[in-house]
N, C-alpha and C positions, 0 to 999 in steps of 0.2 A: 353166645350172647348171655349176659346176665340177666337174671329175672329182677324186676325191679318194682320197689315200694314207695308209695307216696304216704307220708305221716302227715296228719294234720291234727294240731292241738294249739290251743291259745296259751297254754302254759309252756313257756321255753324251756323250763327244766325237763318237762316230760318229753319235749321233742329231742333234747340232748340225750336223756336216758335211752330212748328207743333208738336214737342213731347210734349210740354207743353199743347197746346190744345187738343190733343187726349188723353193724360193720364189724365187730370183734368176734362175734360167734356164728355168722351165717355166712354163705357166699353171695348174698343179695347186695343189691345198690339200693341206697335210700336216699330220698329227696324229702326235705321237709318244709311245712310252712305253719306259720303261727296265725295266718290270716285266712279263715274258711272261705271268704269271698273270692280268694284267688284260685280256688280249686277249678271252676268252670274253665278259665283261662289256661290252667296248667294242663288241663285233661285236654284241652282243645289243641295244644301244642305237642303234647307227649301221650304216650302209651305206657301204662303200668300193669303189672301182674295183680297188685294187692293194694289197697288202699286201708291203712289203719287210721281211724278216726275218732276222736273223742265225742262223746256224746253231747254235752252241753257247752256251746260256744257261742259268742256273740255273732251275728251274721246267720251263716249256714250252720245248723247243728248236724251232728251225726246222721240223724234219721233223713235230713234234707239231702245230705250226699248221697246217702243210699238210694233215696228215692231218684235223684238226679242219674246215677249211674245206671239204675234199672230202666227208667223211662226212656233213657236214650240208647238202651241195648249195649252199653258198653261191657266189654269183656272182664273188667276188673272184679275181683272178690272184694267185699268189704269186711273188716273186722271193727267193731265198736268197742272202745274201752270206755268205762265211766266210773266215777266215785259215786255217781247217784243212780245207781241200779235199782230198777223197781221191776215188779212182775209185768206191770203194763207196759213199759218201754221195752222190755225183753220181748214180749210177744209182738208187738209192733215191728220191732227189728226182724224177729224171725219170719213174721208174715210178708215182709218186704224184701226176704231173700238174703238177710245178713249171713255172711260164713260162720262167724262167731261173734259172742258177746261177752266180753271180759270185764268183771268189776275189779276195781282198784281198791287196795293195794294188791298188785299181782307179783308172781315170782318171776325173774326172767326166764327160767325154765319154760313156764306156761306161754310166754310170748315166743319163745324160741320154736316150741313143739306146734303151736297153733300157725305161725308162719310158714314153717315147713310143712304141714298139712295142707295149706291152703296153695302153697307152690306145686305141691305133687298134684293137687287137684287141677290146677290150671295146665300142668304138662299132660295130664290124662285127657282134658278137654281138647287140647290142641292136636294130640295124638289122634283122638277120635275124629276130630273134623278133618285131618289128613286123610285118614282111612276111607272115611265117608265119601271125600272127593274123589279118591281113587276108585272106589267101587261104583261111583257113577259115570265113570268114564265108558264111552263107547268108539269104536269097536273094541272088542275083548283084547286085542293086541296092544291097544294103548293102555288099557287098564293093567295088563301084565307087565308091561314094561316100567309103568309107574310104581307097580308093587315091588317089581325087583330092586328099582332104585332105592324106594323107602326102606327095604329089608337091609341093604348094604349100608344105607346111612344108619340105622339103628344098630347094625352089627358094628360098624365103626365105633359108635359110641361106647359099646359094651366092649370093645377090644383095644380102646385107646388108639384107634387109627393104625394098628399094626396089621398090615396086610397078610403076613404068615398067619397071625393068630386067627384072623378073620378067615382065611381058607382052610385052617385045621378045623376050626369049630363048626363052619358052615357046610363043609364038602365042596364048596364052588371053586373052579379053577382060578387061580391068581389072576390070569388074564381077564376074566369076567369081572372080577372085584376091581382091578385097576381101572377098567373102562367105566364102570358104574361109578367109580368114586370121582373120576374126572368129569363125568356127565352130572353128577351132584354138584360139584364145585362150579360148573358153568351155569347152574340154574340161578335165577335171581333170587 
């Protein structure tokens, strides 16, 4: 499943620039809106990995969006971009848990680097949550089987799903790998 970005900016040309950069230079899917007041409704219907928002906008500004995301305990990371950067707004954004704060004009490489970093962080958080859930299982046999399935799932990602490469790299028997992969496919 592709990781997803919501971009919010009242300037249409900035949204088109972000959409072009993300679509052409990254594997991520991007949704855009130029109306910040739509953000609560969009987030109510859908999940994203990352929100890129302008700081100064009519309606909700970037700090309002960041505050809403944090207060509701949503998983999205937030990047604020602004042409009106100041030490005060940067400190406020950082104190509220912004992932990064980027001033305009920016280089496309800066956006790509920051977005990739945020997406890697999201992947690490998801993996840590999965492992935490596995370690909380009882009795031990349930935890062990969940760990085996997770190990095979990650191994399949690293080996491109090739069962022979998985068996060679892990030392696990092919029938064990095959059964675990089928069990992983059956999980919701």
